[in-house]
N, C-alpha and C positions, 0 to 999 in steps of 0.2 A: 247614299252616296248613286251617285249615277256608273250602271256597269257594263256604259257602250265602249268596246276598248278604239272607238273614233275619235271619244271624250280625252284631250289632253289631260284633266284633272284626273280621270282615272288611270291614264297610264303612269300617271306621277307622284300617284299619290301615295305609292309604297319609296320612293326615292325622294335622299335629302339633297339637295341642290350640288354638295363637290362630291356626287357620284356620280352627277348628272354631267358638272365640265368634266370631269377625269373622265368618261365618254367621250364627249364632243371632241377633248382635242386627240382621244385615241383613232377617232371617225379622220377627223383632219389630217393625221399623220401618216395614218395609212393612205388617203388622198394624195397624200405629197410625193409619197415613194411612190406610187401607182403613175401619177402622173410625170415623173422627174425617170420611169423606166420607158415610160412611153412617149417620152421625147424623139423626136429625132434628130440626131447628132448635126447633123447638115444644116438643123434650123435652126438648133441650142446657140447663143454668138456666143454661149461660153466654151463651148467646143473648139479643140483645135480643127476636126472638122467645119466650121463652119466658113465658105466663102462672100465677102462682104460683097455686091455687085461692081463696088468700084477694085477690086482684086483679081488683077489679070496676070496673063508672063508681060505685056510691053511695059508694065511698070517698074522703075527701076528706085530699089527701096530706099539709096543712099547714095548721095553723090560717087565718093570715092570710089576709084578703080584699083581691084590687087593689081599690082605689075612685080615684081624681080621683091619692092621692097616697101616696108608698112604693110604689114602683114598684121601686127597686131594692132594697131586703128581701124584698119578693113575688119579683123574678126568683131571687135569690139563695134563698131557699127552694124557690123549686119549683125552679129546677136540682137541688140539693144532693138532694130526692124525688127529681125523676126520675133521680139517677145512681143513688142506693142502688137504684132497680129496676131499674135498666141501662136506661132506655128517652132516655137524654136525645137520640140516636141519632136520632130523631124531632122534637125542635125546634128542633135546632144544624143538622139540615140535612145530619148524617152518613150517615143512612139515607132517602135518595131513597126516594120513589112507584115501585113498579116496575111495569112497562106487566105491561096482564092478560095474560098469556100466559105471564110468569114465574113459575116453583113457588113464591116464597116469596111473590102477591101476598096471597092470602088470610090469610097469618100477618102479613103487614105491617099490612093492611088494619084487621085483628080490634084488632093496640095500635098502630095509632095515634088509631082510633077512642074507645080507652081513655084514651090520653092527651092525645085531646079533651075527652073526659070531665074527665075528672081537671082539666086548663085552669079548664072553665069554671067547674067548682064553686067554685073557686078568686077568681073573677071576681065582681065586685058586679053585680047582676043589670041594670043599666043597660048597663053593659060586655060579659054574656055573652049579653045579644042582638043586642050590635050585633057580635058574630061568630059566630051563632046559626048560617050556613045557609053557613060555610066549616067544611070539613070535613077540612084538611090538618093534622095539629098546626105543624108550622114554618109555616104561612102566620098561623095564628094568631099565635104566637110573633113573630115580624115584623112581623106590626102591630103589636101590643101597645109592639112595642118605637121600632117609628116614632112610636104618638103618645103615650104615656106617658114616655120615657126624658128627652125634651128639662123632662117638670117636675120634674127633679129640684135643675136651674136655684134653683129654687124654695126646695123642702128645704134644699138647704146651706144657703143665704142665712137660712132659718130657723133651724135649725142654728148656723151663727156666733153670729147676735141672742142665740138658748140662752145658747151656752158663755161671750158676752163677758157676760152679766148676773147669770151664776149664781155669787154665793159663799159661802164657807162658813159663816157665821153658826154656829146652834148643831150644825150637823155635826161630827161627829168626822174626824179625816184622810183613813180608811180608807171613811165616806160619802162622803166629798166627792168624793175619789176616785174612788170610783164612777160617784158621777156624772158626772163629765167625764166619764168611762171611755164612758159610755154613750150622752150626746151626741155 
């Protein structure tokens, strides 16, 4: 038998196939962990700090503008839009503001400012002016919820009244059903 350490048969002669497979799997796992820890969160598309080139402050995420009514619809639409951009954590509090010496502070600050722009672009001018000086998206979100969520009681009453006054009249059954479903 060849005793040359560079000869593959001499290296593997004492190892069975199962042991070699286990070692290869462990090396792959170590490499994967090392790769994940070295990936820049700004460049990782699954990271909330990743910004697609098409994401910029001038974008409007939703068409609905929050005025003193329709908070529930606005909030739900905005949550869906932010979730699709992987930015919901900036408003729900799961991505709190890091300290300035934290490695992700600048990435967080950049993304937070973008979310603040997106939120304020979906507010009526009066409401936008009232949150203009607040620079943390989750604070703005919480203030808007406290201010307008209670107003939904009145919207529910309006919808109840509309529901009870709705009649089929000349509408087809399908049209009448869709009208009721819309309410």
